[in-house]
MARVEX-147792 format. One record per residue: x, y, z of N, C-alpha, C in turn; residue number from 1; residue in one letter. Coordinates in nm, 3 decimals, decimal comma. Layout:
N
    n.px    n.py    n.pz   ca.px   ca.py   ca.pz    c.px    c.py    c.pz num residuo
       X       Y       Z       X       Y       Z       X       Y       Z NUM       A
...
This chain:
56
    n.px    n.py    n.pz   ca.px   ca.py   ca.pz    c.px    c.py    c.pz num residuo
  -9,192  -2,773   2,773  -9,319  -2,862   2,769  -9,392  -2,895   2,632   1       X
  -9,393  -2,824   2,553  -9,449  -2,810   2,407  -9,398  -2,911   2,334   2       X
  -9,274  -2,924   2,343  -9,200  -3,065   2,265  -9,244  -3,175   2,336   3       X
  -9,256  -3,219   2,456  -9,327  -3,338   2,520  -9,454  -3,360   2,484   4       X
  -9,517  -3,245   2,489  -9,659  -3,244   2,443  -9,691  -3,294   2,276   5       X
  -9,614  -3,218   2,216  -9,600  -3,254   2,065  -9,589  -3,415   2,010   6       X
  -9,451  -3,465   2,120  -9,417  -3,593   2,107  -9,532  -3,707   2,164   7       X
  -9,603  -3,663   2,289  -9,663  -3,735   2,347  -9,813  -3,754   2,374   8       X
  -9,857  -3,612   2,320 -10,023  -3,622   2,341 -10,062  -3,764   2,283   9       X
 -10,192  -3,789   2,340 -10,275  -3,916   2,337 -10,187  -4,043   2,344  10       X
 -10,056  -4,043   2,372  -9,989  -4,178   2,427 -10,031  -4,192   2,572  11       X
 -10,009  -4,325   2,623 -10,034  -4,381   2,753  -9,936  -4,314   2,839  12       X
  -9,998  -4,302   2,974  -9,910  -4,233   3,075  -9,784  -4,282   3,093  13       X
  -9,762  -4,434   3,083  -9,682  -4,516   3,121  -9,542  -4,476   3,017  14       X
  -9,597  -4,450   2,886  -9,505  -4,384   2,783  -9,443  -4,224   2,797  15       X
  -9,576  -4,144   2,849  -9,529  -4,018   2,866  -9,437  -3,981   2,971  16       X
  -9,454  -4,069   3,082  -9,363  -4,015   3,251  -9,240  -4,049   3,184  17       X
  -9,155  -4,140   3,129  -9,021  -4,129   3,105  -8,954  -4,019   3,016  18       X
  -9,063  -3,986   2,936  -9,014  -3,915   2,776  -8,994  -3,723   2,872  19       X
  -9,119  -3,751   2,959  -9,134  -3,638   3,010  -8,991  -3,573   3,118  20       X
  -8,986  -3,710   3,205  -8,834  -3,689   3,280  -8,732  -3,651   3,226  21       X
  -8,690  -3,742   3,100  -8,581  -3,710   3,026  -8,568  -3,559   2,978  22       X
  -8,691  -3,537   2,927  -8,671  -3,378   2,861  -8,645  -3,277   2,954  23       X
  -8,733  -3,285   3,086  -8,724  -3,207   3,208  -8,577  -3,188   3,254  24       X
  -8,510  -3,315   3,245  -8,404  -3,318   3,313  -8,262  -3,298   3,210  25       X
  -8,305  -3,288   3,108  -8,200  -3,295   2,973  -8,097  -3,180   3,009  26       X
  -8,130  -3,050   3,058  -8,050  -2,939   3,072  -8,005  -2,934   3,215  27       X
  -8,011  -3,021   3,291  -7,928  -3,031   3,426  -8,069  -3,013   3,537  28       X
  -8,188  -2,999   3,495  -8,291  -2,986   3,616  -8,292  -3,082   3,697  29       X
  -8,343  -3,059   3,796  -8,395  -3,160   3,877  -8,508  -3,264   3,837  30       X
  -8,529  -3,379   3,873  -8,638  -3,461   3,853  -8,759  -3,406   3,901  31       X
  -8,877  -3,417   3,826  -8,988  -3,349   3,859  -9,026  -3,440   3,983  32       X
  -9,104  -3,380   4,094  -9,123  -3,459   4,199  -9,271  -3,497   4,170  33       X
  -9,318  -3,615   4,249  -9,463  -3,665   4,262  -9,533  -3,565   4,341  34       X
  -9,670  -3,544   4,317  -9,746  -3,585   4,241  -9,746  -3,525   4,109  35       X
  -9,654  -3,419   4,067  -9,680  -3,339   3,965  -9,627  -3,425   3,826  36       X
  -9,535  -3,542   3,826  -9,494  -3,584   3,730  -9,632  -3,680   3,703  37       X
  -9,682  -3,741   3,781  -9,782  -3,806   3,726  -9,897  -3,734   3,662  38       X
  -9,947  -3,628   3,736 -10,041  -3,508   3,707 -10,016  -3,452   3,528  39       X
  -9,885  -3,423   3,537  -9,832  -3,350   3,399  -9,846  -3,451   3,291  40       X
  -9,812  -3,593   3,316  -9,818  -3,706   3,236  -9,955  -3,717   3,211  41       X
 -10,041  -3,714   3,283 -10,174  -3,783   3,259 -10,232  -3,693   3,169  42       X
 -10,209  -3,519   3,190 -10,259  -3,434   3,139 -10,214  -3,426   2,981  43       X
 -10,090  -3,451   2,969 -10,043  -3,474   2,835 -10,087  -3,559   2,765  44       X
 -10,100  -3,716   2,814 -10,160  -3,836   2,785 -10,331  -3,795   2,722  45       X
 -10,375  -3,701   2,804 -10,516  -3,664   2,770 -10,530  -3,555   2,667  46       X
 -10,401  -3,500   2,603 -10,420  -3,389   2,525 -10,427  -3,258   2,558  47       X
 -10,418  -3,261   2,709 -10,405  -3,145   2,756 -10,256  -3,057   2,772  48       X
 -10,250  -2,946   2,720 -10,115  -2,851   2,697 -10,078  -2,797   2,823  49       X
  -9,949  -2,816   2,885  -9,909  -2,775   3,039  -9,846  -2,653   3,009  50       X
  -9,879  -2,562   3,086  -9,844  -2,415   3,058  -9,778  -2,400   3,190  51       X
  -9,644  -2,386   3,220  -9,575  -2,324   3,364  -9,560  -2,177   3,353  52       X
  -9,571  -2,108   3,469  -9,577  -1,985   3,493  -9,460  -1,963   3,568  53       X
  -9,390  -1,836   3,584  -9,282  -1,801   3,682  -9,402  -1,752   3,797  54       X
  -9,346  -1,775   3,919  -9,433  -1,744   4,039  -9,377  -1,645   4,079  55       X
  -9,357  -1,506   4,030  -9,265  -1,415   4,123  -9,343  -1,284   4,085  56       X
């Protein structure tokens, strides 16, 4: 997520969404489901860093 944040912070959500999807699936991951994709893209667009934690 840091790489996407560095590339996309402050950019329009419509630009962040495809880049976020591309980075997320680059290593064979499943696509980000809605509403997470829009929420995360909006947060990055607004300059908020996304931190994912393992839920175990």
